[in-house]
C-alpha positions in Angstrom: 129.9 82.4 85.4 127.7 80.1 84.1 126.9 79.3 87.6 126.6 82.8 88.5 124.1 83.7 86.0 122.2 80.5 86.6 122.0 81.6 90.0 120.8 85.2 89.3 118.1 83.8 87.0 116.6 81.2 89.3 113.5 82.9 90.0 111.7 79.8 90.9 113.4 79.6 94.2 111.4 81.7 96.5 112.7 81.9 100.2 110.1 83.2 102.6 111.9 86.0 104.2 110.7 88.2 107.1 111.6 92.0 106.8 110.9 92.7 110.4 113.3 95.0 112.1 114.8 93.3 114.9 112.3 93.4 117.5 110.3 95.7 116.0 106.7 95.5 113.9 106.1 98.9 112.9 108.1 101.4 110.5 108.4 105.0 111.3 109.9 104.5 114.6 113.1 106.7 113.7 115.6 106.6 110.9 119.0 105.2 112.6 121.5 106.1 110.3 119.6 107.5 107.2 120.8 110.6 105.2 117.3 111.7 105.8 117.9 112.7 109.3 118.7 116.2 108.6 116.3 117.5 110.8 117.6 121.0 110.7 117.3 121.3 106.9 114.0 118.8 106.3 111.8 117.0 108.3 109.8 113.9 107.4 110.2 114.4 103.7 107.8 111.6 102.7 105.1 114.1 103.8 106.2 116.8 101.5 103.9 115.9 98.7 101.1 117.7 97.0 97.3 116.8 98.1 95.3 115.2 95.2 92.6 118.0 95.7 93.4 121.9 95.4 95.8 123.3 92.7 95.2 126.2 90.4 93.5 124.8 88.0 96.7 124.3 85.7 97.1 120.8 83.7 99.7 121.7 81.4 101.7 118.8 82.2 98.9 116.3 81.9 97.7 117.9 78.8 101.1 117.8 77.0 101.3 113.9 77.7 97.7 113.5 76.3 98.5 115.3 73.3 101.2 113.6 72.3 101.3 112.0 68.8 102.5 108.6 70.2 100.1 108.8 73.4 102.0 106.8 75.9 103.0 107.8 79.2 106.9 107.5 79.4 108.4 105.8 82.6 112.0 104.9 83.9 111.8 101.6 85.4 114.1 98.8 86.5 114.2 95.7 84.4 116.3 93.4 86.5 114.8 93.7 89.8 113.2 90.5 90.6 109.4 91.0 91.5 109.4 94.8 91.3 110.2 95.4 87.6 111.9 92.5 85.5 111.8 90.2 82.4 110.7 86.9 83.3 112.4 84.4 80.8 109.4 82.0 81.2 106.7 84.8 80.4 106.0 84.1 76.7 104.8 87.8 76.3 108.2 89.1 76.8 106.5 92.0 79.0 108.0 93.7 82.1 106.3 92.8 85.2 106.4 93.2 89.0 105.0 95.4 91.7 106.5 98.7 90.4 105.2 97.7 86.9 101.7 97.2 88.1 101.7 100.5 89.7 102.9 102.1 86.4 99.9 100.4 84.4 97.4 101.9 87.0 98.9 105.2 86.5 98.7 105.2 83.0 95.0 103.8 83.0 93.8 106.8 85.2 95.6 109.5 82.9 95.3 107.9 79.4 92.2 105.4 80.0 94.6 102.6 78.7 96.6 100.6 81.2 99.1 99.5 78.4 99.7 103.3 77.1 103.3 103.0 78.5 106.6 103.5 77.0 109.3 101.9 79.3 112.7 102.9 79.8 115.4 101.3 81.6 116.9 103.6 83.8 120.0 102.9 86.1 119.8 103.9 89.8 122.6 106.2 89.3 120.5 108.1 86.7 117.1 108.3 88.1 117.1 112.0 89.0 119.4 113.1 85.8 116.5 111.3 83.5 113.8 113.2 85.2 115.5 116.5 84.9 116.6 116.3 81.3 112.7 115.1 80.4 113.9 111.7 79.2 111.1 110.5 81.3 107.6 111.8 82.7 108.6 110.1 86.0 110.3 107.1 87.3 108.7 104.3 89.3 112.0 102.3 90.5 112.2 101.6 94.1 113.2 105.2 94.5 113.3 106.3 98.0 112.0 109.7 99.2 114.9 111.7 101.1 115.8 115.3 102.0 118.4 115.7 99.2 116.3 114.2 96.2 113.4 116.4 96.9 115.3 119.5 96.2 116.0 118.0 92.9 112.5 116.4 91.9 109.0 116.3 92.8 107.7 113.2 94.7 104.4 111.4 95.2 103.2 110.3 98.7 104.8 107.3 99.5 103.7 103.9 98.0 105.8 101.4 100.0 107.8 101.3 103.2 111.0 99.4 103.8 114.3 99.9 105.3 118.0 99.5 104.4 119.5 95.7 105.3 122.5 93.8 104.7 122.9 90.6 102.5 125.7 88.2 102.6 126.6 84.4 101.9 124.8 82.0 104.2 128.0 80.9 105.5 129.4 84.4 106.4 130.2 85.5 109.9 128.5 88.9 109.2 125.6 89.7 111.4 124.2 92.7 110.3 125.0 96.4 110.1 127.7 96.1 112.9 131.0 95.5 113.9 131.0 92.1 111.8 131.4 94.3 108.8 135.1 95.2 109.9 137.6 94.4 107.4 134.9 93.4 105.0 134.5 94.6 101.4 130.7 96.1 101.1 128.9 97.0 98.0 126.0 99.6 97.2 124.7 101.1 94.0 125.8 104.6 92.8 123.6 107.3 93.8 121.8 105.1 96.3 120.7 105.7 99.9 122.3 102.6 100.8 125.7 104.4 100.0 124.5 107.4 101.7 123.9 105.3 104.7 127.5 103.8 104.8 128.9 107.1 104.7 126.8 108.1 107.6 127.7 104.7 109.3 131.5 105.4 109.1 131.0 108.9 110.2 128.6 108.0 113.2 130.8 105.0 114.4 128.1 102.6 113.8 130.0 100.8 111.1 133.4 100.1 111.6 136.4 102.3 110.0 138.0 99.3 108.4 135.0 98.4 106.4 135.5 99.0 102.7 132.5 100.9 101.0 134.6 101.9 97.9 132.7 99.3 95.7 129.6 101.0 93.9 127.6 99.9 90.7 125.5 101.5 88.6 122.5 99.0 89.3 121.9 97.5 92.3 121.7 94.0 90.9 125.3 94.2 90.0 126.0 94.2 93.6 124.8 90.4 94.3 126.8 89.4 91.0 129.8 91.1 92.7 128.9 88.9 96.0 128.4 85.6 93.9 131.9 86.1 92.5 133.5 86.7 95.6 134.8 90.3 94.7 132.7 91.6 97.9 131.6 90.3 101.2 128.3 91.7 101.8 125.8 94.3 99.9 123.6 96.9 101.7 120.5 98.1 100.0 116.8 98.4 100.3 115.5 95.3 102.6 112.6 95.0 100.0 115.2 94.3 97.0 117.6 92.3 99.3 114.7 89.9 99.8 114.1 89.6 96.1 117.8 88.8 95.7 117.9 86.3 98.5 114.9 84.6 96.3 117.0 84.3 93.1 120.1 82.9 95.0 119.7 80.5 97.9 123.2 80.9 98.6 122.7 84.3 100.3 120.5 85.6 103.1 119.7 88.6 105.1 122.0 89.6 107.7 120.3 91.3 111.0 117.1 93.6 110.7 116.2 96.8 109.1 118.5 99.6 110.2 116.5 102.5 108.6 113.1 103.7 107.2 112.6 104.0 103.6 109.6 105.5 101.8 109.5 104.8 97.9 107.6 107.4 96.0 107.0 108.2 92.3 109.5 110.7 91.2 109.0 113.5 88.6 110.0 116.7 87.6 110.2 119.8 90.0 107.0 122.1 89.0 104.9 119.3 87.6 102.2 119.9 90.3 99.2 118.8 88.1 100.9 115.6 87.5 102.1 115.0 90.9 98.5 115.7 92.3 97.0 112.8 89.7 99.5 110.2 90.8 98.6 111.0 94.5 95.1 110.5 93.4 96.0 107.2 91.8 97.9 106.1 94.7 94.8 106.8 96.8 92.3 105.0 94.9 95.0 102.0 94.2 95.0 101.5 97.8 91.2 101.9 98.5 90.0 99.7 95.9 92.2 96.7 96.9 94.9 97.3 93.6 97.7 97.7 95.9 97.1 94.7 98.1 96.5 92.5 95.3 99.8 93.6 93.7 101.7 93.0 97.0 100.1 89.5 97.5 101.1 88.5 93.9 104.8 89.9 93.6 106.2 90.7 97.1 104.2 88.3 99.8 106.5 85.2 98.7 109.9 86.7 99.3 108.9 89.2 102.2 106.3 87.8 104.5 107.0 84.6 106.7 104.0 82.2 107.2 101.3 84.4 109.0 104.1 86.8 110.1 103.6 89.8 107.7 106.5 92.3 106.7 106.2 96.0 107.9 106.3 96.7 104.2 102.6 94.4 103.6 100.7 97.6 104.9 100.7 100.7 102.3 102.3 103.8 104.0 99.5 106.2 105.1 99.6 109.4 103.0 100.4 112.8 104.6 100.6 115.9 102.8 102.1 119.2 103.0 
């Protein structure tokens, strides 16, 4: 167990990993197995957010946040996803850091005039929507994919990141990706994640062998890495961006095959909070324009996602399109 913990916390071991699809250089060319592919119900869910301009002048949600006695933005985040939202044991300040955390600070600065006016709440993957609906948080910024099912339950910003699903397994494994090599293998995913949805879709479509065991689910996707290290499962399916960070933590595992879906991350908020959604989208537009997004990517994600001069498909922010 000590070896497992040491591997999981080995943040200094950064492996340059490419996030390219097999033979592809751009995202958005079709979702192979994603639950987002429900054309009859929903089309391009990442393009269904509200424009920063417009609205009826109602700022009630923003006003309520600004009028709090404890004048802070309450945000659900991850605290154990390396380079996204995590606690670095070598950071003497003890503060959360990562790509998602940078974005939260920028949103807080734009709304409250203080980048540190944030109350962070650790929210597991399986509780992201529930926490928003119950009003436990103002928003969730936690590598959360925008999809058709979710936009019926919460409001999303425009996308701020694009990646896709990918397979993670031991370097010595014969698994080659989301394919027939997963036959008779145990595969782990997070509860309530698009990874599990894709595994189910793959079983139905025949892209995933019927003998693949997808019954192992965990509250947080990092728990899958621990199960892989312990030998409880043979593979993990998760967002490629997260898989790259996990591979950087443990040099005995690697990404297998290319990305097999398109995944767009968005900031999730309570349905009906239109003024907050528009404000977050305004922040995202400015964050990209003034170089803040690029600087954060270079700091946190470039070491694990790009390979030399070969940039990941994720290295460019997705273009915002509104409904």
